[in-house]
C-alpha positions, -999 to +999 in steps of 0.1 A: +294+318+143+255+308+139+253+276+166+221+251+162+200+253+188+201+223+214+164+209+199+179+210+165+212+193+170+191+167+186+168+161+154+199+162+138+215+132+152+184+112+153+178+123+113+211+107+109+202+076+130+169+071+106+186+083+074+210+054+081+183+030+078+165+042+054+196+037+032+201-001+043+165-006+034+169+008+001+201-012-005+184-043+005+160-040-020+186-031-043+200-065-042+169-080-056+174-066-087+208-075-104+219-063-130+203-080-160+174-072-189+141-059-174+110-039-190+118-005-197+093+007-168+111-016-143+146-006-153+135+032-146+123+027-114+154+006-108+173+040-116+154+062-090+157+040-060+190+038-066+192+078-075+168+084-043+191+057-022+223+068-028+219+104-025+203+102+005+233+087+016+254+112+002+234+139+022+240+121+056+276+118+052+279+157+048+250+157+077+277+143+101+300+170+094+266+198+091+276+210+129+310+219+123+310+228+087+279+247+077+291+256+047+284+224+031+252+230+035+253+242-006+263+208-014+238+190+007+215+219-009+223+204-046+220+167-039+185+173-026+174+195-055+183+166-078+163+140-056+130+167-057+129+167-091+128+130-095+101+131-068+084+152-085+087+134-118+074+100-103+044+116-088+038+130-117+035+098-138+019+083-109-012+105-112-012+091-147-007+057-137-040+061-108-061+071-137-062+035-152-094+023-138-090-014-154-068-035-173-096-024-203-088+012-198-065+016-231-078+053-232-059+059-198-033+034-206-025+053-237-022+087-218+005+071-188+020+055-217+026+090-235+038+108-202+065+082-198+077+085-234+079+119-232+105+116-202+121+083-217+131+108-246+135+139-231+174+135-227+175+125-261+162+154-278+177+175-263+208+157-268+205+160-310+200+196-303+234+200-292+250+176-316+229+201-342+241+234-326+278+220-324+281+209-359+264+247-372+288+264-352+318+243-368+329+230-332+323+191-345+324+181-382+297+166-403+311+133-400+311+133-365+279+147-361+271+121-379+284+097-363+269+105-328+236+105-344+239+066-355+253+060-319+225+073-304+203+055-330+221+023-319+221+026-282+188+039-278+171+024-310+142+016-285+132+049-286+133+059-319+102+048-344+125+028-372+159+016-376+168+040-405+186+069-395+176+106-401+207+127-398+191+159-405+156+155-386+164+129-363+142+142-335+114+134-359+120+099-351+120+097-316+086+083-303+076+110-284+086+150-287+072+160-253+088+179-226+070+187-196+087+213-168+086+211-132+059+238-137+038+213-153+048+186-129+035+208-098+003+221-119-006+184-120+004+171-087-018+201-077-049+195-091-049+154-087-067+144-059-041+116-049-016+139-051-026+170-041-011+170-002+028+163-021+020+199-035+049+221-013+073+197-032+078+221-057+080+250-031+113+227-019+124+222-054+121+263-059+137+271-026+170+244-039+170+258-076+183+288-063+214+269-058+219+254-091+232+288-096+241+322-082+211+349-086+204+381-065+183+355-037+207+332-034+237+351-010+205+361+015+191+325+010+228+305+022+230+329+048+199+322+070+218+302+097+220+263+103+185+259+125+168+275+091+188+257+068+184+224+082+146+230+089+145+228+052+167+201+049+144+176+071+109+190+047+125+180+017+141+148+032+107+138+041+104+137+003+133+116-005+123+087+018+090+091-002+101+084-032+120+053-019+082+043-007+071+054-041+100+031-063+090+005-042+048+003-053+069+002-089+091-030-081+071-046-060+050-071-080+050-096-090+051-117-063+055-083-030+093-091-038+094-062-018+069-070+009+096-069+039+113-037+028+082-018+023+069-027+059+106-012+078+102+018+051+067+020+062+078+029+097+109+046+089+087+073+067+064+073+097+090+084+124+112+104+100+079+127+092+075+133+130+109+151+133 
């Protein structure tokens, strides 16, 4: 059985300790956002903060078993993959926000809003396509399809251009019909001067994408050994921790309400980057 080197084992224990602290800071920040009505952008980043924090917590539970149960590396990889895509998404959005030069820069503000709207409507668009498919093949009735469309309209009315339900072509009423792929996220991130340094996140994302479904490369990649696997985990978790820090930046205003958490996270991020 493959074993961790003494150096890797020490790094594993150190990483577990840091992640415990990161999760605690993330939860402290979340407590400052009780359930309530929020601006859609704020609501979105509360959810991203929640996802990064809880995914790191889940990974850390598994890391504590990793030395003796290396096969749980697959579950760790699947959790990491979701967070890497989250990081790419918010980093992609940040490039458009960074281009807004002032409160009067309506052109770049509109570009940011367009990208954000596309992110918000993506799942609704795909749900509509699924409902149409299941209706057309007879899995659901036309009545059931109509009810499902009405429910989507009622629940997510803010994502449609008006209140009049369009049953045959509901996607035409979405505020955005754009969808960006991870490849497009990467291209924008890599070409923008403020985010180019995060380009390697795409390499890690594609690596862990092989874990989501079996392919000829999956067998090899999941048998590279504990030390190599842990090296990939550490590189990926650095982006997950940065995702929490990025969420803080969106949620701190007004009044810098996450000042304490930001300072603590900056220190933890710097320390984790040294592993």
